[in-house]
N, C-alpha and C positions, 0 to 999 in steps of 0.2 A: 383450576388445573386444566390445561388443554388436553384434548383427546385426539389421538391420531386417526385420521380418516383413511379407511381402507379402500383399495381399488374397487371392491364390490359396492361400497357406498357411493363412490364417485360415479360408477356406471348406473346405479339406480337413479341418482339425481339427474344425470344426463338423459336417461331414458324418459323420466317424467317430464323433463323440459321439452324434449322432442315431441312426446305425445301431446302435451298441451299446445305446442305450436301447430301440430297437425290438426287438432280439433278446432283451433281458431281459424285456420285457413279453410277448413271444410265448412265452418259456420258462415264465413264471409261468402264463400262460393254459393251456398244455399240461399243466403240473403240476396245475392245479386241475381240469382235465377228468378226469385219471386218479386224483386223490386221493380218499380216503374221508373221510366225515364221521362221526366216532365220538363218542358221548356216553355216559359211564358215571357212575353215582352209587351209593353205598352208605351207608345210614343205619342206625345201631344206637342204640337209645334205651331208657331205663327210666323208670318213674314218669311215663308219658306222660299229659298232660292233654289235648292235642290234636295230631293229626297230619293234615295235609291236603296232598295232592299230586295233580298232573295232568300227564300227558305226552301230547302230540299230535304224531304224525308224519303223513306224507302219507296213509297208509292206516290206521295203528293208533292207538288211544287207550287210556290207562290212567287210571283215576280211583280214588283211595283216600282214605278218611277214617276216622280212628279217634279215639274220645274215651274217655279214662280206661282205660288199659291198663297192665299191669305192665311189659311189655317189648315191643319190636317190632324187626324187621329189614326193611328195604325196599331193593331194588336195581333199578336201571334200566340196561339196556345196549342202545343203539340204534346201528346202523351203516348208512350209506347210501353205496353205490358198488359196488366189486367185492367180491363175497362169497367165502367160502372155496373154493367149487367153481368159481370163475371166472365165474359168472353175475353180471350186473349187476342190482342191485335194492336192497331194504331189509330189514333184519333188526331185530326188536324183541324183547327179553326183559324180562319184568317178574316180580318176586317180592315177596310180602308175607307175613310171619309175625308173629303177635301172640298174646299170652297175657294172661289176666286180663280178658278182655272181658266186659261185662255186658249185652250186647244192646241197646245204645243205638239208638234209631230212626234216627239219622243215620249210624251206622257202615255203611260200604259198601266194596266193592272191585269194580270193573268193568273188563273188558277188551273191546275191540271192534276188529274189523278189517274193512275194506271194500275189496274188489278183485275183478276178473274178474266183475263183475256181481252179487256176493254180499255180504251183510253178516252177519258172524258175531259173536255177543256172548254173554258169560257175566257174570252179576251176582250178587254176594253181599251180603245186607243183614242187619242185626240179629244179628251174629255174637256167640256166647257162648263163654266159656272160651278154648280155643286154636283158632287159625285159620291155615291155610296156603293161599295161592293163588299159582299159578305159570302163566305163559303165555309161549309162544314162537311167533312167527310170522315167516315169510319170504315176501316178495313179489318175484317176479322180473320183469324187463322184457324180457330177451332171448328170442328165439324166441317161443313162445306164452306170453303173460302168465299167471302162475299165483300162487296163494296157498296156503300151507301153514301151518296153525295147530294148536297142541297146547296144551290147557289142563288143569290138574289142580287140584282143590279138595278140601281135607279140613277139616271143621269142622261146627259146629252153628249153624244160622241159617236164613235164607230165601234160596233159590237159584233162579235161572232162566237158561236158555240158549235162544237162538233162532238160526235160520238163515233169512235172507230172500233170496229170489231176485228180482232186479230186471232180469233179462235181457229180459223182455217189456215193460218200461216201468213198469207199476204193480207195486210190490213184493208178492210173495206169500210168506207164511210157510210154509216147507217143513218146519220142525222146531221144536217148542216143548216144553221140559221145565221143570217147576217142582216144587220139593221144599221142604218145611218140616220141619226135623229135623236129625239127625246124618248127614252125608253124606261119602262118599269117592268121588271121581269123576275119571276120566280121559277126555278128549274129543279127538278128532282130526278135522280138517276139511281137505279139499284140493279146490281147483277149478283146473283147467288149461284154461280157456276164456276167450276174449276176448268182450266184449259186442258183439253185432251192432248195427248201426244200423237201427232200425225206422223205419216211416213217421212215427211221432210224434216221432222224435228227429233227423230229418235237418236241422232248422234249429236244433237246440239250441245249436250253437256261436254263434249270433247273440246269445243271452242272455248267454253268457260274455263275448263281445266288448263288448257294451253295458256290462255291469257293470265290466269292466276300464277302459273309457274313463271311466265315471262316477266311479269311485273313484280314478282316477289323480291323485295329489297333486303329481307332478313336472311336470305340464304337457305330457306327451307324448301323452296321449289326448284326443280331441276328441269331444264328444257334445253334440248340440243337443237341448235339452229341448223337448218339445211344449208349445205355448202352454197355460197354465193348470195346469202341473204343475211340481213341484220334485223333487229327488233327495235322499233321506235318507242317513244315514251308512252304510247297508248297501247302497246302490246301487238301492234300490227307488223307483219313481216314486210320488209322493204328490200328491194334488190341492191346489193353492194356492187356498184358498177365497176369497181376495180377488179372484180373477179370475172367479168364478162367481156366478150369481144364480139364484134360485128362480122358475120360471115358475108363477105362481099358478093358471093355467088348467089346465096339464097336470100340475102337481105335480113336474116334473122340473127338474134343474139344467141351466142353460145358461151358456155362456161369455158374459161381458160383451163387447159390441162396442165 
């Protein structure tokens, strides 16, 4: 015998369904906050005509390009979230080995990390014979922000390493090394300082806010363009020449009234 369902019963079932859905969403959100983002890649190749790769994380960049090599191995391992020591941050490891290189002008391997007010970079070009490049960097966010980078290079080519300090606003090159020849190098850099806000930076957040609004494609940002200007694809204001005229007396551009 069927039983008639009352409106109160329907409301109760609907309420339980909505509550369950909300709990599921909250659980997924909590999981996402605690979860790590990991990306790993390993490439092994022979008789290489062209190999071109680029990896960009929040702080680290690797760029590799090899043309005409007998063999190569390339690995990428990046992790974002809770690290092995319990710190929160990002870890990036890059490795490139190749042999049979003939010193092509476009052959290169570059690693760069920017954090704690510093930019650390090593670059190899025109490699010949056998080349090995390896880089590991960790950027932590908890406590005092820090960056720890270790780079090793073995090979014949043109090499350059730089450390730039942007703590004072305008970048200053604190270390610059260049070598052409057969090199074996191990390099370690660590900075455990946070960039202070100087007088020239105290309104820098405005530029970020403006560009975020300019480039927002979802319609959540609002930016009012100044009369006579447009915004290009990079968020930069450019002059709309249809709204300007040349004052023949002063030789200066003026907005059309």
